[in-house]
Steps between C-alpha positions, in 0.01 A plus 500: 500500500281192549236412238144619548168348400244688285125482554260738332789726415609546865846397617542355848825428677565127556488536877147640501187292573351613171783337312433163667127522436520628148352239254668645198870476576673496164742213416704551184380268216854401403548340844218245439633431150847441639371248754302314231799489265727378781259221592464392135877494449552296819238247391660474156844444652362235736339318205834498320678375812250217543545396136878506533491281813263260327748463214780419748302218662569155352227371273267234630654164401295279273355183651738205500427249223651181635320288242693678224840333559705260711770751588491858625736776608401715799485867397547660842453855376156426357411232751421261219625150402579537130442180301790343309375336179795260481717406796871458411597153623656169405358151538574347835662201332777726372607610849785263588724452800239602761288186514454492877392863544288476185298212643451682834382821331266321263347301789449816706343678201267209420378487858433873502314478168285222654398721792722314747744659744829609344800712594653822380819412315840670484720380215855614569850431383723510194424739218357368176398156631133532405335635815256733328461262204402222738232716666339582164530142379344360818210744463444388140511133596252546788268697275520237229481180707366615837146437623390859434640562155517866406405622849855557621636847420859624514550866601846651492569782746821699462734526793461881519122457533512270803364777723172484303460126564224545763293691243540216247406238760187696584405500133553125455338357811143520366581351158393147406848420360818384670811715466875450510666834576848490351786736576820442304841592645360607835755660734532799729784748540620704794248759623219316319208442734246369248586145610288568809193543278574167339538329839160625615329412171636145486442406860422687815264773387151539642330373186768247413567368153180424302426131457507531120844664483852359527833680466801374296826699496843447348819648639874451491497543881357245736405763758408766238729751671868575424753339731660832591159627611460204735859532628454870562190435708692240699790738574302816588188372680467490878371145467665362182301178501165677504608747228601223264186304575294804398676516165507130406150424627365606159623178341324305775169608345577260215412145593714354222859599427617350172872533436654515151870428455741523211464216254765249399634459150282196440189688613592795278541273197169327585328842483658560159391159371147556623468831317649360181258207495201718589565755226632254242832673444720329239845456644730201557555385861876562478463854372226572752711386796808687391318827436291477814804453723687778324201729552490423874876560530477842337213593730683376809204300631257220433128550561162464339518863387837446333364186332202690363721783373716243318191347341387841375843558345508150348152529350588839353812364334303202366230731364225327702224677687419416858247631747506495876 
């Protein structure tokens, strides 16, 4: 049986003309209530969904306060350069055994701070020979003695955040300051394609590198890529020469390559003497030499890092406080 409509107490079959013309077809009240409740519940669920999505979205980063500090660390997740109240560094006079590369880096940094043309710099070579220390010391010297004192900012970007470098450059290009972007221990492994982002950001992109930004990087590898990665490209590519050129062309984006090599015994002892004089440690020259050489022998190497670690040990045994 199909439903019928009621009008003035008379029932008509649905197929009749009277049924279609009847103004008083009866619709159950609970049907309207159900539709209203369904609409309200859908709207409530949509509101909750919108609120949940809003909570998942990253918060709007605060405006960068470049006047607040000399050094910053790029927070890629928030898109914000976080100020560093005190940069960990040593005086440039304490960095021994790298006089030639020190002078080149300082000159390049001074020219950049003055608004003159300067090159991106790759500091590569032996571990612990003061590559990152020299970058921070050169920045401090240029900020202290350069023509635009306090206007040169150092921003560290972590190697895993290199893919966000274009976003950082976009943020910096309109600022009235000059910036050294610094990446410590920069290198790329097999299957890592983020080096292509760095290539485009440094040189070759449509916008190019902003005039007020320069890039300094340290690495144990001259070409920033592992040797086996380069050799694998050479052995498997149709055109080995072109494949290798693609990989090593990243280092070509750096106008200056500054090499750091293992130091001699005399240079190692000169580093020790410089630290002892700077911090006023009370020790006889004979004892100092003997203990410093013994320390290097037990470590199996001589470098600026080993020298600093020895000084920390010596100062602790002497009961004297030092600060970097």
